[in-house]
Residue, then its C-alpha position, 0 to 999 in steps of 0.5 A: m810750575t815747570r817740570s824738571p828736564r828729567s821728569l819731562r824725559q820720563r814722560r816722554d819715554a812713558l808716552t813713547r813706550i805706550r805709543a809703541a805698544s799700541s802701535s805693536i797691538l794694532v799692527a799685530a791685530l790687523a795682520i791676524t785680522l787679514t790673515a784670518s780673513l784671507l784664510t776664511w775667504h780661501l776656505n770658503n772658496g773651497l768648501p762648495r768645491e768639496r761639497h759638489t765633489h761629494d754630491q757628485l760621487g753620491l750621484t754616481q753611486v746612486d746611478a751605478a746602483q740603478l744600472r746594476a738593477l737594470e742589468s739584473r733584470l735584463i740578465e734575467s729576462g733575457k731580452v731588452e725591451a723599449r723602456d729598458t733601453l730608454a731607462s738605460e740611456l738615461i742612467l748612462d747619460d747621468m753617469a756621463t754627466h757626473a764623470r764630466e763634472l768630477a773630471d772638472l773638479g779634479r778631486a775624483g781620482d780613478t772614479v772618472p776612468a772607472v765610470r767611463g769604462l762601465i758606461s763603454a762596457f754596458r754600451q757593448l753589452a746592451p746591443a748583444l742583449a737586444v738581438q738576444n745573442q746569449s753567448q756574445a752577451k755572456l762573453i762581454y759580460r764576463t770580459r768587459y762589464l763585470p770587470a768594469r762594474i768591479r773596478l767602479d765598486d773598488v774606487m767608489g768606496p775609497a773616493n766617497r770617504s776621501a770626498k767626505q773627510r775633505l769636506e769635514l776638514a774644509e768645514r772645520d778649517v772655516k770654523i777656525g778661520l772665523v774664530i781667529s777673525i773674531f780674535g783679530v777683531v777683538l785685538l783690533i778694538l783693543g789697540l784702537a782703544l789703546r790709541v785713543k787713550r794715548v792720543r788723550a794722554r798726549e793732548i794733556d801732556i802737550v798742554r802741561t809741557a808747553d811752557s817747559e818746551l818753550s824754555e828748552r827752545n830758548e836754551l837751544l836758540l842761545d846755544s845755536q847762536r853760540r855755534v853760529r859765532s863759533a862756526e864763523r870764527l873757525y871759517r875765518q881762520l880756515v879761509e885765512r889759511l888757504p893759498g888763495v883769497t875767499y870773498i863774498s860779495s852782494p848779489d847786486s854789486v860787484g864789490p866784496t862784503f867779505i874778502s880774506p887777508q890773502a887779498l894783499e899778497l894776491l891782488g896787491l891791496p889789503a882786504e880793507e881797501f876793497i871793502s871800503h871802496p867797492d870799485r877797487a875790485m874792478e880797478v885792479i883787473h887788466p884793462g883788457d879783461r875788465e869788460s868780459v869779467e863785468a859781463n860774466m859776473e853779470t851772467l852769474r848774478r842773473e842766471g845763478g849756478e857756478y862760474m869759472q873765469e880767468f883774468r888778469v890782475v895788474h899789481p901797483d908795482g906793475r906786475i901782471v898776475w894771472i887769477g882763476d876765479d871760481a864763483t857760485v851763487v848761494a841761494g836761500e830757501d826761496d831760491k833767491p840769491l843771498h850772496v855770491q861766493g868765490y875763491l881766487r887763485d894765482i894761476t900765472p904758473l899754469k899760464d907760463a907752462e902753457a905759453r912754454q908748451r905752445a912755443a915747444l909745440e910751435r918748434e916741434q911743428a917747425a921741426n916736422e915741416k923741415l923734416r917733410e922738406l928734407g924728406a922731399m929733397k931726398d926723394d927728389f935727389v933719389a929720383l935724380v940720382s936714379h934717373e942718372l944712373r939708369t942712362p949709363l946702366t942701359s948702355i952698359r947692359g946693351y954693350l955687354e949683350l952685344v959682346l956676349e952675343g958677338q964674341e962667343d967664340g973669340l972670348s976665353k971661358e974665364n973672360g966670359e964668366f967675368l963678363g956674365i958677372v958684370d952682366r948679372n950685377a949690372a941687372r941687379l943695379e938696374r933693378l934697384v934703380d927702377d925700385l928707387l925711381f918707383m918709390a921716388r914716384l910714389g912719394s911725390g904722388k906721381l904714380e900712374l897706372s895704365l889700367e885695363d882688364t887684366d887676367l891675373a891667372a895669366l900674369a901669375r903663370e908668367s911670373v912663376g915661369a920667370a922665377a922657375p930657373r932660379a927656384s931649380a937652381q936653389a932646389v926649391e920646388l915652385e908650383c902654380a895653381v890657378e882657378e877660373v877668375p874674373a878680370v881685374r881693373g889694373d895695370p898688367g906691368r905694375l901687377g906683374q912687378m908685384l908678382d915678381n917681387l912676392i915670388s921672388n922673395a918667397v924663393k929667396f927666403t926658402p932654403d933648399g928642398g923647400h916649397v913655394d906655392v902660388r894660388v889664384f882664386p876667387q874669394n868673396g867677390d874678389v881675386a885673391i893671390e896667395v904665395a905660400d912658402t916653407g922659408i925661414g918666416i918672420s918674427a912676430d915682433e918684425q911683422g908690423q914693420l915688413f912693409q916699411k921702406f928699406f926694412r930687412t929682417s934680422a934672419a935675412g941679415d944673419r943669413a947674409i941674404q941679399g936684398t934692399g927692403l924695397g920689394l914689399s913696400i913696392s908690392k903693397a903700394i902697387v896693391e893699394a893703388h889698385a883699391g886692394r889689400i895685402e895681408l901677411e901670416s908668418e911663423e918663424n922656421i915654418g914659413t910665410t903666406i902673402r895674400v893679395l885681394l883685388p876687386v874684380a873689374g866691375d867693382a873697382 
């Protein structure tokens, strides 16, 4: 006769409650027993200490009484005999020993200092009595020994009572711990008894309910089969709605054992064709990709795991479709492969986009190459034009110099001013041509340096002296402060050109009444050149472009300050050609500081 599911559940619930109750009793009993045992162990460890403290205090009290009796006899007799000295030393040694043990126990409070004070006082009193110096003995007795003895009497009573109370409390706690331990053991025995009873009941219940559980398992098995069939149906419905093709194949063959209906649209053949003819799976792959796909699938079946590959498929109408295949080996509980499961998707739009991107990149690279060629042609053109302009400019300036020097008396003042204007503009044009030629050489990699040990301090003084007339004309105070610095390995002409550019810029962008300070000093193993002005400054968003060719700040344009925008670019190129670096600090309407750092001759 089988029990109903309800009675089985009630039986299991009752067994569960019994199991929970017995487990709770066992845990509680174990916790109580362990707690009580630990407490009793702790108290038992402390009990000898309390007893020892109480005994030492008692012995100290006895020694103090003996010392007092000895003291009385010595005071009455007024002399110290050899036996008295021996007795006092024995008593004092005992008291010192007891004091040390009390100090180690840490339970005596003020008793230890009082004992040590009495010992010290008696050791001072005994010599005075020995030599029968009554006045000194009385003085030591009143001032040292008597107060020490009174203090010891005052502290010994409370210390003895406190030690006795602690001893009684420890003995009581030990008794309580033993009672609790016994109670815990009783509870533990009760829990074990309940657990034995529960085990027996469980064995009986297992035997009685074996048939019922078998029936329940059969029902569960049937229900599981129904769920599996339902899950398979839902899985098929799901994969048939996916945009790609889902397939399952044997771990030993290429052909699929299942493939979703989307195969007709993606691969050009119906799903049944691939299942009935397994070789179709390889035949639809492009001949150029077939070998690599076979090798990849063989590797996947041999090594397991996951694999991604891309290949082409040829439709029956000749159309080429790019396929992305994500495959994985599904293994069983024994790690043996059960089947290969994969998902095919159309990646033709992605491949077309990649092809367009590659074509665009190739066009961009060709355009960049064309721009580089145009840039090189521009540099060559600038160099050619600059070179062609330099010869007539040199001739013009030469003849102007001859006219101005040879005809000073024969020229009218107005004509002399006109020729001076022509000479200044010719000089300005000549500097522009020199700058353009320099940039052209730099761009073509033909910049040459005549290196030698160079004194930057001397170059700075020369550049400041050359810029002094212009600074004076603009009412700008130009100062030069140089320290003793080591020589640098460089081209004096180019370094002088760099200094001229920096100082000229500083003077040009500093309004009347401003300051320009030029400093040369050693810094961290380098030689530093610093040009600081109180000029118009540079905005933060323009500082990053300041060393670009032909760049001029908006403030320079607004104030109509003349310039080509090449000076700082040339200066940076000269500094970097000397393995140095150039730094900029600027704030609008406050000023600008440009710092150049060059390695010394031995480090370059």
